[in-house]
ZAMARGU-4260 file (C-alpha; in steps of 0.2 Angstrom, whole numbers, plus 5000, padded with zeros to 4 digits):
<rodrens>
0) 4970/4857/4919 | 4982/4842/4913 | 4998/4853/4916 | 4994/4852/4937 | 4994/4833/4936
5) 5011/4835/4931 | 5027/4835/4940 | 5033/4851/4942 | 5048/4848/4928 | 5037/4840/4917
10) 5025/4854/4921 | 5037/4865/4916 | 5040/4858/4899 | 5023/4858/4896 | 5020/4876/4898
15) 5035/4879/4887 | 5027/4866/4875 | 5011/4876/4876 | 5020/4894/4874 | 5029/4889/4858
20) 5015/4896/4848 | 5013/4912/4857 | 5024/4926/4847 | 5019/4944/4851 | 5019/4955/4867
25) 4998/4952/4866 | 4998/4935/4865 | 5008/4932/4883 | 5000/4944/4892 | 4982/4935/4886
30) 4991/4918/4889 | 4998/4926/4906 | 4980/4933/4912 | 4973/4914/4906 | 4986/4907/4917
35) 4984/4918/4931 | 4966/4913/4932 | 4966/4895/4929 | 4980/4896/4946 | 4967/4904/4957
40) 4976/4919/4959 | 4972/4933/4970 | 4975/4952/4966 | 4973/4967/4978 | 4992/4975/4977
45) 4991/4988/4963 | 4978/4977/4950 | 4962/4971/4952 | 4961/4957/4939 | 4973/4945/4930
50) 4975/4955/4913 | 4981/4970/4920 | 4994/4960/4933 | 4998/4950/4915 | 5001/4966/4909
55) 5011/4974/4924 | 5024/4958/4921 | 5025/4955/4903 | 5031/4973/4901 | 5042/4973/4917
60) 5051/4957/4909 | 5055/4966/4892 | 5060/4982/4899 | 5045/4993/4895 | 5037/5007/4901
65) 5017/5000/4908 | 5010/5015/4897 | 5019/5005/4881 | 5007/5014/4865 | 4993/4998/4861
70) 5003/4997/4844 | 5018/4988/4849 | 5008/4976/4859 | 5008/4966/4841 | 5029/4967/4842
75) 5037/4948/4840 | 5047/4943/4856 | 5065/4936/4854 | 5067/4919/4860 | 5078/4927/4874
80) 5063/4938/4878 | 5051/4924/4878 | 5060/4913/4891 | 5062/4931/4902 | 5042/4933/4900
85) 5038/4916/4902 | 5049/4915/4920 | 5043/4930/4927 | 5024/4923/4925 | 5027/4905/4930
90) 5037/4913/4946 | 5019/4925/4950 | 5011/4908/4949 | 5022/4897/4960 | 5027/4908/4973
95) 5010/4917/4974 | 5019/4934/4977 | 5011/4951/4973 | 5018/4957/4956 | 5026/4972/4966
100) 5038/4961/4973 | 5045/4952/4958 | 5044/4969/4949 | 5050/4980/4965 | 5038/4993/4958
105) 5023/5000/4964 | 5013/5016/4957 | 5005/5027/4971 | 4999/5045/4968 | 5004/5043/4951
110) 5022/5042/4957 | 5031/5028/4954 | 5040/5018/4973 | 5053/5003/4975 | 5046/4990/4987
115) 5051/4974/4996 | 5044/4960/5007 | 5050/4975/5021 | 5036/4986/5016 | 5017/4982/5011
120) 5014/4988/4992 | 5006/5003/4991 | 4987/5004/4991 | 4980/5016/4999 | 4964/5027/4994
125) 4973/5040/5001 | 4983/5043/4985 | 4968/5053/4979 | 4968/5065/4995 | 4986/5070/4993
130) 4984/5073/4973 | 4971/5086/4979 | 4980/5094/4992 | 4970/5088/5003 | 4955/5101/4996
135) 4943/5104/5001 | 4945/5093/5016 | 4959/5107/5022 | 4966/5120/5013 | 4984/5116/5008
140) 4991/5130/5010 | 4989/5130/5030 | 4999/5112/5030 | 5018/5115/5032 | 5022/5099/5042
145) 5016/5083/5040 | 5017/5067/5050 | 5017/5050/5040 | 5015/5037/5056 | 5019/5019/5050
150) 5026/5024/5034 | 5033/5008/5029 | 5037/5012/5008 | 5037/5032/5012 | 5024/5031/4999
155) 5011/5044/5008 | 5022/5055/5015 | 5034/5057/5002 | 5020/5059/4989 | 5013/5072/5000
160) 5029/5080/4999 | 5028/5080/4980 | 5013/5086/4979 | 5014/5101/4995 | 5032/5106/4990
165) 5031/5120/5005 | 5028/5107/5016 | 5043/5097/5026 | 5037/5079/5033 | 5043/5066/5045
170) 5041/5047/5041 | 5040/5037/5055 | 5040/5017/5057 | 5043/5004/5070 | 5055/4994/5058
175) 5072/5000/5052 | 5071/4990/5037 | 5055/4999/5032 | 5064/5015/5034 | 5079/5011/5023
180) 5064/5006/5009 | 5059/5024/5012 | 5073/5032/5011 | 5078/5025/4995 | 5062/5033/4989
185) 5063/5048/4996 | 5080/5050/4987 | 5074/5044/4971 | 5057/5057/4972 | 5070/5071/4975
190) 5063/5075/4993 | 5075/5068/5004 | 5080/5087/5011 | 5061/5088/5016 | 5060/5072/5026
195) 5065/5066/5041 | 5063/5047/5045 | 5063/5041/5062 | 5065/5023/5070 | 5048/5025/5083
200) 5034/5015/5090 | 5021/5026/5086 | 5025/5043/5094 | 5038/5038/5106 | 5051/5047/5099
205) 5040/5062/5095 | 5038/5072/5112 | 5040/5090/5109 | 5033/5088/5091 | 5019/5095/5085
210) 5010/5093/5067 | 4997/5103/5054 | 4995/5086/5049 | 4994/5068/5055 | 4992/5052/5041
215) 4992/5036/5046 | 4987/5021/5036 | 4991/5009/5052 | 4990/4991/5052 | 4970/4987/5054
220) 4967/4969/5051 | 4959/4958/5067 | 4973/4942/5069 | 4959/4930/5065 | 4956/4937/5049
225) 4973/4939/5044 | 4975/4920/5045 | 4963/4919/5031 | 4969/4929/5019 | 4974/4925/5002
230) 4990/4918/4999 | 4998/4934/4993 | 4994/4945/5007 | 5003/4933/5019 | 5019/4939/5008
235) 5018/4955/5016 | 5027/4959/5033 | 5010/4955/5047 | 5017/4970/5058 | 5010/4980/5044
240) 4994/4971/5044 | 4989/4965/5061 | 4980/4973/5073 | 4974/4962/5088 | 4956/4954/5089
245) 4948/4968/5084 | 4958/4977/5070 | 4959/4991/5083 | 4975/4988/5094 | 4984/5002/5085
250) 4972/5014/5080 | 4966/5017/5100 | 4984/5021/5102 | 4984/5033/5090 | 4966/5042/5093
255) 4973/5043/5112 | 4989/5051/5110 | 4987/5060/5091 | 4981/5077/5101 | 4998/5079/5110
260) 5007/5078/5093 | 4994/5091/5083 | 4993/5111/5082 | 4980/5117/5090 | 4969/5117/5071
265) 4977/5101/5067 | 4969/5088/5057 | 4973/5067/5057 | 4968/5057/5042 | 4967/5039/5048
270) 4963/5023/5035 | 4954/5009/5042 | 4949/4999/5028 | 4936/4985/5032 | 4938/4990/5051
275) 4929/5004/5051 | 4913/4998/5054 | 4921/4991/5071 | 4927/5009/5076 | 4909/5017/5071
280) 4900/5003/5083 | 4913/5005/5096 | 4911/5024/5096 | 4894/5027/5090 | 4896/5047/5096
285) 4912/5049/5090 | 4911/5064/5075 | 4921/5051/5062 | 4920/5061/5044 | 4922/5049/5033
290) 4930/5052/5015 | 4923/5049/5000 | 4935/5045/4985 | 4930/5047/4967 | 4940/5032/4961
295) 4935/5016/4974 | 4941/5016/4991 | 4934/5018/5009 | 4937/5018/5027 | 4947/5033/5028
300) 4943/5045/5042 | 4946/5063/5048 | 4944/5070/5065 | 4951/5087/5070 | 4962/5090/5086
305) 4946/5098/5094 | 4935/5083/5092 | 4951/5072/5097 | 4952/5080/5114 | 4934/5079/5117
310) 4934/5059/5115 | 4949/5056/5125 | 4939/5048/5140 | 4931/5035/5129 | 4949/5031/5120
315) 4958/5031/5137 | 4944/5018/5143 | 4945/5008/5128 | 4963/5004/5130 | 4960/5000/5148
320) 4949/4987/5145 | 4958/4981/5131 | 4976/4977/5142
</rodrens>
């Protein structure tokens, strides 16, 4: 509590003095987690607790893998290593930036992705779907052409390309800087020859192209709710989060236009997170199939092209009322 009352320079000195008694990797993980909790940090960008977040940052500062064997946690740090660890932990506290932006690393579907402030930090439960090849919801052998709509870092589409090696994937985003991040990740994972990167406002640049599967994790946070999110979320690009008063501005456009870009037996999968209940309330007769996940997560629905076509009048009316 005392260190919070000190000026920044003195606070830093106090932190160093306190940390001088710390020797091992585990000491610094425990200390970092304690400081994170004391300072009220929010965790929701790849980790959900202070201990895991501190572990991620300490190991990164030491250039050690995230799966470091437990026996190494008792190894002592050199003075230079201690300084590197303390600096990174203090940045997490002072800047309130998600750990992934500090390390430029995030994991999705068992794969490591480069991330920066141009893209959201990967955290979709759809990773579980991809790892299973979309079974049992879709026959994986029928998936040849995939669209990742609003790709951001590219994590969803690139992971799909990795797990479905016979498929080709279009990575589409309205942000050219996000596509640069996606291109880097596609090269890193060796799938650049099977993906196409396109700058487009949803389907605008895709006329004449159809897909077996369209996947999207679009913006779905209502405008007012976005303002109330913890500081860590405020560091992410708002274009990837905000979606109007109800959080439905983007998904309604996807629902209206998707049938034109799906093959006859094509399927649309969309993540809506906490806005899922709003969609159900607006369209109570829509036959949404909500995917259940063993590792947690919700708000992901599946619709076939046939179901989308049947509901087109409802989507058109909703968009007209919106405008």
